[in-house]
N, C-alpha and C positions, 0 to 999 in steps of 0.2 A: 502495498499501499503506499506511493507515494504520493502526498499532497503537501507539493512545495511551492504551486502556486498560489497567489491571492490569501487572503482570508483562510482559506482551506488548510494553509500550513498553520496558523495556530491549532487548529483541531488537532494535530501529534503532538502539541505543547503541552496541552492542557492537563494532560496526567501525571506529568514532570514538574508542575507548580507547586511551590512548597508553601504551606501558609505565612502569614506576615511574621514576622521574627519577633522574637518576645521584646513588648515594650509598645509595639508599634498596632496599629490598628488597620494597614493597608498593607499590602505585598506590593513593591516598587518595582515597575517592571518598565525597560527601557528599552524601545526597538529603533534598532540601528540600520537604514537603508530602506526604512517603509514606503518611500516615495513620497507624493502629495497626497495621498487619501487617507483617513483618518479610519478606514474601514476596518483595519485590525484593531487599534485601538477601544472601536465599537462593539466589537466582537468578544474582545477580551474581558471588559469591562460589566457586557451583559452576559457572560458564561460564567466569570469567576468571581464571588462573593471577596469583597473586600482586595479588589487590586486595583490599582492606580497607574495608568499610563500613559508614558512620554515618547513621543518618538522624533527622532533625528534624522537627519538625510543632507548631507552637504551638497547633492546635487538636484536635489528637489525642493527643499526649503530655503525658506530665507536666513539669513545669518542671525538675525534676530530671532526667528522660529527655533533655530538650535539652539543659541544662546539662554533663554527659557528656559528651553527643556531639560540643557544640561544643568542649569541654575537648583532647577527642583530636584534634578538628582545628587546634585550636589548637598543640598541641606538634607537631604535623607544620608548624607554620610555613604551615598553608593546605591545604586539597585541593587537589588536581591535578584534579580531574573534581566539579563539582556539576551534579546534575541537577535539575530541577523537571517533575514529570508532571502532564499536566493540571491544572495550578493557575492560570495566568492567564486560561485562559476562564470559570474559576468564580467570579474575582474580579469583581463590579460597579464597585469604586470605583476610580478610576485611582491618586487617593493611595495607595489599599494595596497596587496593583499596584508602584507606583513603590516602597513602603516592602520589600517582597518582592524585586523586581531588588536593590536596596540591599544586601540580606542576601545574596545571591547572590554579587555581586561582591565584597563583604567577605570571604565564607567563601573563595573561591578565591583561589590563589597569582598572585602574577603571572604572568604567560604561560600560565596554567592553562586551562582549558576549562569553559565554562557550557552546558551540553545543556538546550534546554528543548522539550519536548513539548506541543502542544496539539492538544484534539480538538475539531473544527471542529462538532459536533452532528450533529444527526441529521435525514433528509431529511423534508420537505422544504425546510427552513431550514438544512440542512449550506450550510457556508460562506458565505452570504448575509449574515453580518454583522447580522442583525437578531435582537436577543435574545431568550432566553425568559424569561420569570420568574415564578417559582411562588410567590407569596405565602405560601399555606398551608403549603407544605414548605420555605419558606426558601432557594430555592434561584435560582440564576442561571447561564445557560449564554449565553456571546458569540453562538455557532453563526460563529466567523469563522476564515478560514485563519490561518495561523502568522505567513503576513507581515503580516496586520494588524496583530500585536503589535510589527512587528520597529521601527518607529520609537519606542516606549517604551524597548525593549531598547537599542537606538542612546544614548537618553538617560543609561541609566545606565553604557554600557560603551564610549560614543564611534562618532562616526560611522566607517565602515568597519570597525570591530572588529564587527561580527556579521554574519549572512547567515539567511538563512530558506529553506527546503525544503518548499513546499506539498503535495510527493507524500507527504512523510513527515510534513509537519505539524510541522516542528523549527524551531528555532532554534536556533544554535550562536555562542556569543558566547566572543572570547578577550579574557582583562584583560591590558590593556598593561603590560609589564614597567614 
């Protein structure tokens, strides 16, 4: 079951969400790379009691929107959960993926979860790791399973602090305390 597109991606995340941390009334979740839409935020807040969702996207939201969301997360001493839905698979440059993963790590509190969904592409390239580049549209698709990105995630979070599930095309990482 691969639900990595749009709001459906968050359906796979729901069972992994912890309760709010001790002393907090809400779970703080930051979605990174969620685009212009607040559909994920609305879905999560309607589906999960006591969750507050903020979203940032350096390419699709204004600097003011991103800074406001980052301030809310900072004032909460970091997000309890950070999500990244179908971002790593569309970023061609490894240095840019590394920067994205570093941001995820900085945004989550120590002991918090980072949940990364990866879209493995369309058949027949799905999961082959052979990228599709459309220069005319300026698009890139890695066509790779989640486990292909695990070494990069472990570089950011430490070996043994992340695992990949190719059935869900998901990587879950924990920020060490």
